[in-house]
C-alpha positions in Angstrom: 7.5 -44.9 4.3 4.3 -43.1 2.9 3.2 -41.7 6.3 6.7 -39.9 6.4 6.8 -38.5 2.9 3.0 -36.9 3.5 4.6 -35.5 6.5 7.5 -34.2 5.0 5.4 -32.9 2.0 2.9 -31.1 4.5 6.0 -29.6 6.3 7.5 -28.2 3.1 4.3 -26.9 2.0 4.0 -25.1 5.4 7.4 -23.6 5.1 6.4 -22.4 1.5 3.3 -21.0 2.5 4.9 -19.0 5.4 7.3 -17.7 3.2 4.5 -16.6 0.3 2.8 -14.9 3.3 5.5 -12.2 3.6 5.7 -9.5 1.3 9.4 -8.5 2.0 11.8 -9.3 -1.2 13.0 -13.1 -0.5 16.5 -13.1 1.0 17.4 -16.2 -1.0 16.0 -15.1 -4.3 17.7 -12.9 -7.2 14.8 -11.5 -8.8 15.0 -11.1 -12.6 14.0 -8.3 -14.7 11.1 -8.5 -17.0 10.5 -12.0 -15.5 9.6 -11.3 -11.8 6.8 -8.9 -12.4 3.1 -8.3 -11.7 1.3 -8.0 -8.3 -1.4 -10.4 -8.5 0.9 -13.1 -6.5 1.0 -10.5 -3.9 -2.5 -10.3 -3.1 -3.1 -10.0 0.6 -4.3 -13.8 1.0 -4.9 -13.7 4.9 -7.7 -11.6 4.4 -9.6 -13.3 1.8 -13.0 -13.8 3.2 -12.2 -11.9 6.4 -14.3 -9.0 6.4 -11.6 -7.0 7.1 -10.0 -3.9 5.1 -6.9 -1.8 5.2 -7.3 1.9 4.2 -4.2 3.0 2.7 -3.6 6.7 1.1 -1.3 7.6 -1.6 0.5 11.1 -2.8 0.3 12.9 0.4 0.8 14.9 2.6 -1.7 17.4 1.4 -1.7 20.8 3.0 -5.5 20.9 3.7 -6.8 17.6 2.7 -4.7 15.3 4.7 -5.5 17.1 7.9 -9.2 16.8 6.9 -8.9 13.1 6.6 -7.0 12.7 9.9 -9.6 14.7 11.7 -12.1 11.9 10.1 -10.1 9.0 11.2 -9.6 10.5 14.7 -13.5 10.9 15.2 -14.1 7.2 14.1 -11.0 5.8 15.9 -9.7 4.5 12.6 -6.0 3.8 11.7 -4.8 3.9 8.3 -1.5 4.0 6.3 0.0 7.2 4.7 2.2 6.2 1.6 3.9 9.9 1.4 5.8 11.5 -1.2 9.1 12.7 0.5 9.1 15.7 -1.6 6.2 16.9 -0.4 7.5 17.1 3.2 8.1 20.8 3.8 8.1 23.2 7.0 4.3 23.5 6.1 3.4 19.8 6.1 5.8 18.7 9.1 3.1 19.2 11.2 0.9 16.7 9.3 3.6 14.1 9.4 3.8 14.5 13.3 0.0 13.7 13.6 0.1 11.0 11.4 2.9 9.6 13.9 1.4 10.8 17.0 -2.4 9.7 16.1 -1.3 6.0 15.6 -1.1 5.9 11.9 1.5 4.1 9.9 3.9 6.7 7.9 5.3 5.0 4.6 7.0 5.9 1.6 5.5 6.2 -2.0 9.2 6.9 -3.4 10.5 10.5 -3.3 8.9 12.2 -6.5 6.3 9.8 -7.9 8.4 9.1 -11.0 7.5 5.6 -12.5 10.6 3.4 -11.2 10.7 1.7 -14.4 12.0 4.3 -16.0 14.8 5.2 -13.9 18.5 4.0 -13.8 19.5 1.9 -10.9 21.7 4.4 -9.3 18.5 7.1 -9.6 16.2 4.4 -7.8 18.5 3.2 -5.2 19.4 6.9 -4.3 15.8 8.0 -3.8 14.8 4.8 -2.2 17.7 5.4 0.4 16.7 9.2 0.8 13.1 8.3 1.3 13.2 5.7 3.8 16.0 7.2 5.8 14.0 10.6 6.2 11.0 8.7 7.2 13.0 7.0 9.8 14.5 10.3 11.2 11.0 11.6 11.4 9.8 9.0 13.6 12.7 9.4 15.8 12.1 13.2 15.8 8.7 12.6 16.7 9.4 10.0 19.1 7.6 7.3 17.5 8.7 3.7 18.1 6.8 2.4 15.2 8.5 -0.5 13.4 7.7 -0.1 9.7 9.4 0.5 6.4 6.7 0.0 4.0 7.2 1.2 0.2 4.5 1.5 -2.4 5.9 1.7 -6.1 4.2 4.6 -8.0 1.7 3.1 -10.3 2.6 -0.2 -8.9 5.4 -0.3 -11.6 8.3 -2.3 -10.9 10.6 -5.1 -12.1 10.3 -4.1 -15.8 13.8 -2.4 -16.1 16.0 -3.6 -18.5 19.0 -3.8 -16.5 18.2 -4.5 -12.7 15.3 -5.7 -10.7 13.8 -3.5 -8.1 13.4 -6.0 -5.4 17.3 -6.8 -5.5 18.0 -3.0 -5.0 15.4 -3.0 -2.3 17.4 -5.5 -0.3 20.6 -3.8 -0.7 19.1 -0.4 0.5 17.5 -2.3 3.3 21.0 -3.8 4.3 22.8 -0.5 4.3 20.5 1.0 6.3 19.3 -1.8 8.8 21.3 -4.5 8.4 18.4 -6.8 7.6 15.9 -7.4 5.3 13.2 -4.6 6.4 11.9 -2.9 3.5 8.4 -4.4 3.0 6.6 -3.6 -0.5 2.9 -2.9 -0.4 0.5 -3.3 -3.3 -3.3 -3.4 -2.9 -6.3 -5.6 -3.3 -8.9 -3.0 -4.2 -8.2 -0.4 -6.4 -11.2 2.2 -5.7 -10.2 4.2 -8.8 -10.6 7.4 -6.6 -7.9 9.4 -9.0 -10.6 9.3 -12.0 -11.8 13.0 -12.0 -15.4 11.8 -12.8 -16.0 9.2 -10.1 -18.0 10.3 -7.2 -17.4 9.6 -3.3 -20.3 7.0 -3.2 -19.0 5.0 -6.0 -15.6 5.1 -4.5 -17.0 3.6 -1.3 -19.0 1.1 -3.2 -15.9 -0.2 -4.9 -14.6 -1.0 -1.6 -17.6 -2.7 -0.4 -18.4 -4.4 -3.6 -15.0 -6.0 -3.2 -15.7 -7.1 0.3 -19.4 -8.2 0.2 -20.1 -8.3 -3.6 -22.3 -5.8 -5.8 -22.2 -3.0 -7.9 -18.7 -1.5 -8.6 -17.5 1.1 -11.0 -14.5 1.3 -13.5 -13.7 3.8 -16.0 -13.6 3.9 -19.5 -11.5 6.3 -21.4 -12.6 8.5 -24.3 -10.6 10.5 -26.7 -11.9 13.5 -28.2 -11.1 14.7 -31.8 -8.8 17.2 -30.3 -6.6 14.5 -28.2 -8.1 15.3 -24.9 -8.8 12.5 -22.6 -12.3 12.1 -21.0 -13.4 9.4 -18.6 -16.5 7.9 -18.2 -17.8 5.4 -15.0 -19.1 2.2 -16.0 -21.2 -0.2 -13.4 -20.5 -3.8 -13.1 -21.3 -6.6 -10.9 -18.8 -8.5 -8.4 -20.5 -11.6 -7.8 -17.6 -13.6 -6.3 -15.7 -10.6 -4.0 -12.4 -11.5 -2.3 -14.1 -10.7 1.1 -11.3 -8.3 2.3 -8.3 -6.6 1.3 -5.9 -3.6 1.1 -7.6 -0.5 -0.3 -6.0 2.1 -2.3 -7.0 5.6 -2.0 -5.4 9.2 -2.2 -5.6 11.8 0.4 -5.0 14.3 -2.2 -8.7 14.3 -3.6 -11.4 15.9 -1.6 -13.9 12.9 -3.0 -11.6 10.5 -1.4 -12.1 12.2 2.0 -16.0 11.9 1.5 -15.5 8.4 0.3 -13.8 7.5 3.5 -16.5 8.7 5.6 -19.2 7.1 3.6 -17.1 3.6 4.0 -16.3 4.0 7.3 -19.8 4.4 8.3 -21.2 1.7 6.1 -18.3 -0.6 7.4 -19.6 -0.6 10.7 -23.2 -1.5 9.9 -22.0 -4.2 7.9 -19.6 -5.9 10.4 -16.4 -4.9 8.3 -13.6 -4.3 10.5 -10.9 -1.5 9.5 -7.3 -2.7 10.5 -4.0 -1.2 10.6 -1.5 -2.5 7.6 1.0 -3.7 10.6 -1.6 -6.0 12.1 -2.1 -8.2 8.7 0.2 -11.4 8.3 1.8 -10.4 5.0 3.0 -7.0 6.5 3.9 -8.1 10.1 7.3 -7.1 11.5 6.8 -9.5 14.6 10.3 -11.1 14.2 12.4 -8.0 13.0 14.1 -5.3 15.0 14.6 -2.8 11.9 16.8 -0.3 13.7 18.9 2.3 11.7 22.5 1.1 11.6 
């Protein structure tokens, strides 16, 4: 009997591991507010030690900086994911959305208005999630994209701490209403570049990604309050001795320094044997067995 028990244990373990490799909310789980929280458990485990990085950009589309970033990515033949705020999609930025899709990048939702989802009533979160995901699907259809992807990134990475409901349960409801299956795939990050800090430089942003892949010097910010209550940031060096070896990098296409940092990192990645991969080619974010067509 012992070999049989061992085999069953191995098979069960493999099944659990397979489930854990998916970022989709688990269909069999009812998530508990203030209990099922945090995102360390959702690190991109398949990229550990892989020398692979996925570049992701939040908060666009920006009228001038996103096109500049797209020019860079095109010239370097690099694909990225753009987590857009759908309130930023206007007549002026629609051509940018068309470029994102035409040039093979992934179009994803970063909410409608970047409000902290933990501060929203369930009805508000549900309405905005539905509206945001539906709009992006309609734009994919408008511009002839066959891209199967419905990624969502919580503003501030904030979810699950609302007192009365859990966001993952609502995501499953919205997904079933839109697609008839579990298709909204939440995406956190493994590498926070801190590119949003006003005092960080483009080189430091790039170094933050490189240090998480190869080890070495990275930078984090410290907050200093002035006597007048203003906030100032100071960048502080630290060493990463045991790097994750890959991961999903968080940046923002609304900052000039982030565009410059992307150029520096892409150049250095090629020199150091680091592959830049699209989000949908990573195990945790695969749509391989899903159709995800709007009902």
